[in-house]
N, C-alpha and C positions, 0 to 999 in steps of 0.2 A: 834918594836918604840925602840927610844932613847929617857931620858928625854929631850932632845934638839928637837926631832921632834917634841914632845907634847906641848912642851914650845913655839915652830915654830904656831902651830895650835892655843892655845891659844890667842895668840898677839890678835885675830881677837875678840874674844869675849868682850871687852870693847866695840868697837865697833857694837857687835849686840847686847846688851844689851840696849845702848844709842837709836839704830833706832827704839828695836821693843820699850823700853819707850815712845818713843816719836810719833811712830806710833798708838803707842792705846792711847793716850793723845787726837787726831785727832780725831779719832774718837769718841771717848766718849765726849769730848768738842763739837761738830760738831753736837753729838747728843742732848747736855744737853742743847744748846742755842737756836735750832729749837723745843720748846715741843710740838707745834701742828705737827709734822711729824714722827709718828712711824718706822720709815724704819731708817738702816744705810744708813749714806748719804757721799757718798765721790765723790760727783760728780762736779768732777773743775779738772782742767788741771794742770797735772804734768808737761808741761812746764812754763807757767802763775802763778802758784799757785794760779788763781784765779777760782771760778765757776763759772760755767759753764751760761751763759745767760736763762734766762725764755724763751721761743718764743712765738710769734705772732701768731705760728699755731701748738696747740697741739698736732694734727692730721699728722700734719706731722714732730714730731720731736720727736727724740730717745734718746735726753739727760739729757732732764728737767727731774725736779723732779716728772713729771706725768707717766715719766718711770719706772718704780721698776723693775729690775731684780732679777729673781729668783736666779741663780749663786751668786751676790753680798749679798743678803738677807743668802743664806744658810752656803756661807764662811763662811762670817762676825758671824753666832753665832758660829758657831764651834771655831775661832777665839778666839773671847770675851772670851769662854766657859775655853779653851787652855790657856788665858793667866792669866783669873782669877785663874786658878789652878796653873798657874806658881807662881805670884808673893803674895803669902802667908804670904810675911812677908810685907807686904802693907795692911792695913785691908783698908783704904779708897778706897786705888783704885782699892781692888774688891769688895767691896759695890756697886763704882759706874757702873763696868761691871755686876755684880750679877742686877742692879735696868734696865738698857739697854739690859741683854741677857731675863731678864724678858718681857718686855714690847714688844721688836721684836718679839718673837718665839711667843708671843701670835699674834700679828696680822697675822705673816707668817703662822702660822694652823689656821685661818682663810681661808686663801687660798685654805687650803688643803681639808678643810670641801666645801667648796662652788664650788669647780674646779673637783677634785677630782686626779688632778696631781697640782704638782707644774711647771710652766713655764718658760721660756727663759723670757717672758717681760710680767707686770700688768699694770694697772693705778693701780691706791693706794687704790681703792674700790674694784680690785681683779678681773678685767675682763683681761683676758687673749689676747693678740695683736701679731701681726708679721707683719714686712713692706711688703704689696702690691706691685705690679710691678708699679704702679702710683708714688710709694717713700711714699705713705701716712699708714696709719692704717688703719690693715685690723682683726676683730675682729673673735674671733672663739669663741666655748664652750673645756674648758680645757677636758671635758670628755669624748671628739673627737678623742685626740692622744693617741699614747702609750706611754709609760716611756722613759725618759728621762733624759740630763743630771742635770737638774736644781729639779726630783726627788732624785738623788743621794746626792747633795749638800747639798738640802736640809734637804734630810732626818738625811744625815751624821750628820748635825748642832742642827737638831731640839732632836735626840738622846744625845747628845754632851750636849745638854743647859738641857734636861730635867733632865740629870744623876747631873748635875752642879747643877740646881734649886731645886732637888729632887722633884721633878713633874711627876709621873709616866704617866699622859694621854700624856702628850708631847713626854715622852720617847717612849712609846709605840707607838704614830705617826710615829719619825723620825724610828726606829726599823723598823716598816712595810713597810714603805712609802721605804728605802734602800732595804728590803730583793726584793719588788714586782719588782724595776727595774734591781738585779740580774738576777732574774726568766725570767724578758724580757732581760735579753742580752743570757740566756742560750738557749733560745726557738726561739731566733731568731726576736722577734717582739721590741725591742729595738730599736728606734731612735735619733739621735741627734736632739736637739731643738734649737742647737745654729745657729744664724743670723748672717754671717760674715757683719765685716762692714769695713773689708781691704780686697780689689779686689785680692791681693797677697794673701790672704788666703781663698781661697774657701773651702768651708764647706760640700758640697750637700753629699748628699750618691750616692755610685753607685753600681749597684747591681751586687751582686759576693765579690766584695769586702768586706773583714774585717776588721775592723779596731781594733788597741789595743787599744783605748783608753776608752770603757767602761770598759775591763780587771782591766785597769792598776786602773781607778778611783774606782771600785770594792775592788782593792786590797789595796787602801787606807782607806776605807770601812773597810773594817775585821782589818786593822791595830789599828782602833780606837778601832775597840769596842771589840778587843782583848784586848784592854787596860780599857775600859769602863764596860767588865763582863769578868773579867780575868777565871772565872771558868766553861764559855761554850765551849764545844766544836765545834758548829754549826761553832763559827767563825773561830777557827783554820782549821776544814776540810775545808769549803768556800772559805779562803783565799789562802791554799793549790791547791786547784783544778783552780785558775784563775790564780795564778805565774805559775805552771805547766803547763797551757794552751799557755801562753806569752811564756815561754822556749820554748815550744815545736815547734809552729807557727812565731816567730815574734824575734828570736835570732840565728844568722847563729851557726854550730854547728865544720864548717868547712870551708874553702879557696871553693870559685868556681866561677871559671873566674873571673870577678871585684870583687864579693864580698870577704869579709874578714870575717874571725873567729870573731867571739863576734858582727859584724854590728848588728843590730837590725833597725827591718824595719816595718816603719809605719803600711803600709796595706799587707795584704795577701790575696792571695785565697781560694777558698773553702778547697781545697788538704795541704792548709799550707806552699804553696810555694809564695816565695816574689811577688807581685803584679809589674807587669812592666806594666808602657802606658806612650805611646810616647818617650819606650827608657829609659825610666826614673826609678829606684826603690826608691822612698823616704823614708828619712829619716828624721823627726823631734829631730835634736841632744839633745834638751831642755828635749823632753817627755823622752828618753831612759835615760837620764839624772836622770833625776825627776824617772823615774821605779827605778832606783837601790836604790833610798831610801825610797820610798813606799814598798818594798822588804824584805830591812833590816829591815826599821821598824816594819813591820808585824814578821819577823821573831824571833827578839827578844822581842816583847812584847809576843811570843808563844811560846818561845822555852825551856818552861819547859814541852811542850809535846813531845819533842823529848827521854827523857825515856821510855814515854811509848808508843810510835809507831816507831817500825822500817824504816819503810814507810815517817815518817816526818823527818826521823834520814838522812834517804837518800837523802830525799831535803836538806833538811839543809846543810848536806855536800858537796851537789853538788855545791849552793850557793855561799857557802863561798870561792869557787874557780872562779865561774865565772864570779859573779856582780859585782868586782872589773875590769876583763878585759871588762865587759860591758862599765862601766862608762868609762874608759878610751880609748876606742873607740869610743865612741860620743864624746868624749871633745877632741879625736885627730880631728875630720872628724868636729867639729863646732865651736870651738873656736878661734876666732878672736885673734889672740895673739897682735896685732897692736893697733886697738881698744878698743880691750878688750870687751868682749861680746858672747855670742853666737849666731849664724845663725839662724834665724825660720828654713829654711828647708834645704836639702842636699842632694844631688842623687849620689847613692853609686855606678852607672855603672860607670859614667865620675870622679866622687871621687870631684865634685866640688858643695859650694853652688846654691842651685836655685833662693831660697829668703834670699838676703845677711841681711836683716834689722835684728836687735836682740832686741826679747823684754825681760825686765827687770828679768821677775819670775826664769826663767833657772837658774841665778846665788844664789840664795837664796838656791833653790832646789839643787843646786850642793853642795851648804856647807852642807844641811843637808847630803845628801849623801855620802859624802864622809867622816862625823862627823861616821853616822852610820855603815857604811862600814868598819871604820876601829876598830870598837867596836864589828862589826860580826866577823868579818877577820884580829886581830890583827897581827899576822904573816906572812900575805899573804907578796907572791916575790915581790909587786910591792906597799907594803906599801908606799913607798921614794914617787912614782911617784902620790898616791893622796893623800899626803900631798902637794906637789908640786901644783898640781890642784886645791885643795883649798885657798892655797895662792892665786894663776893668780884673781879663781873666787871672791874672797873677796876684792882684791883690785882692779879689774874692778866694781864693786858692791860699794860699799864706795869709790869709786874714781867718775871717768867721771860717773855713773849713778846718784850720789847722788846731788840731788838737793837744792836749799836754803832753802827749808821747811825743818822744823827738823823732818825727820820719812819718807819725800815723797822721792821715787826716779824715775825717768822720764822712761815715761812706755814703749818706745822702741826709738832706735837710729839706726842711719843708719849704714854703714858699714867705711862708715869716720869717723864714732864715735860722728856725729851731733845727739842732741836730732832733732824726729819729730812727728807730730801729728799721728802718725796714730797708731790705736787702735788693742790691739793685740787680746782683745775677750769682752770686754765690755768699753764702756766708762769711768765707772766708775775706780776711783785710789782703787788698794787692799786696803781691811780691814780689814790685818793683816794677812791676809791667806795664801800666798806664800812666805809675808814676816815675820811677827813675828813667826808665828808657825814652819817654818822653822828656824829661830834663836833661837828660843827655844829651838830645839832638838838639833842643832849643841852646845849652851852652855851647854845643859845638858853630850851632848856626851864627850866633855872638859874637862868637870868635871870627869865622870866615868873614860875616861882615864888617869887621873893625878892619879885616884887611882889605876889602877892595877899594 
């Protein structure tokens, strides 16, 4: 890479920094203004900027304050800890982060003690519920379900919070929750706990269909744990295992009919072959782009292992060449150059979008991925293409996805570029997980590239 190319990447840093500061200030100030609500509260419309109205019938409501999402609390804890570690030159801001982190993590830990698991939706007093067939809440016992994504997100969040706060109990609870989720994935008992609010994005499980998602979130957790506990071989070995699983079962190694080398497949069958359904093979291009960044983060955080393990060195060498190609393949498939954004799903058979709505999160994830891939493999033959892709993602994110509210980005835009009220995963806006943490990694990657 040339100095001009690195300067081009760095031109996005001021926008990244201001978005990170504004997003954190929004999360902190909303918490501080509502002292009776001990949760991360991002319950507002990214289109209007206004809070969701409180319902007349709580039993039919999934947007109000009585619906506490495990994903948001867990992701928010990890984000608060990560932001506090980043803004060390601002003691006032880090103290506010730590106060909020302490209060929210304590309340979140109560749910684990009460239910045995973290779940997608709880009442504020910790009663798990889902959406019943009649559209009303259906309550259930948390101990009756297997580990799911809420265990992953909250386990990671509590581990990060515990280390930040020097709280051994929180740390151990987070690590043990993460371990149980990984074990469930490996033994086949893991089950997604997500409830979809988007008819175009069905999330039900299908027998014999193997999703890459649980492995990818495992990999993100291992990347974090390698950073929190750099002396532990457990996280390096675990991360290497799930990374190899994704490479072997979800990345095309050569062209095959309509499929192309480096295609990233969302679902595989039990034999590790692409899952064909209704004549389509699905790619979530955003997930593919996110995966490459999480893989790079894991490898960078555990690279000291390379000199000690020939097996890890082999994986690292493979990924330095492979991951940038996977990123650029997914970007070419999913990025809507006219409107600026990444489509939700893409058919690898017809090579056309299935769901052309564009959620916001894939853009900051792509920025992180591009920055970390350039750190991981600075001499890759396609580094200039990575830089161009990063610039297109940054221009879309800080352009048409940016709302009038500082630090807030439209959750979803359609293929024409219009903001639409489609919920990607939760109605709550992002608490700094996909946005702030990704932008922080991008900022730090640019600083390290400047020093090379």
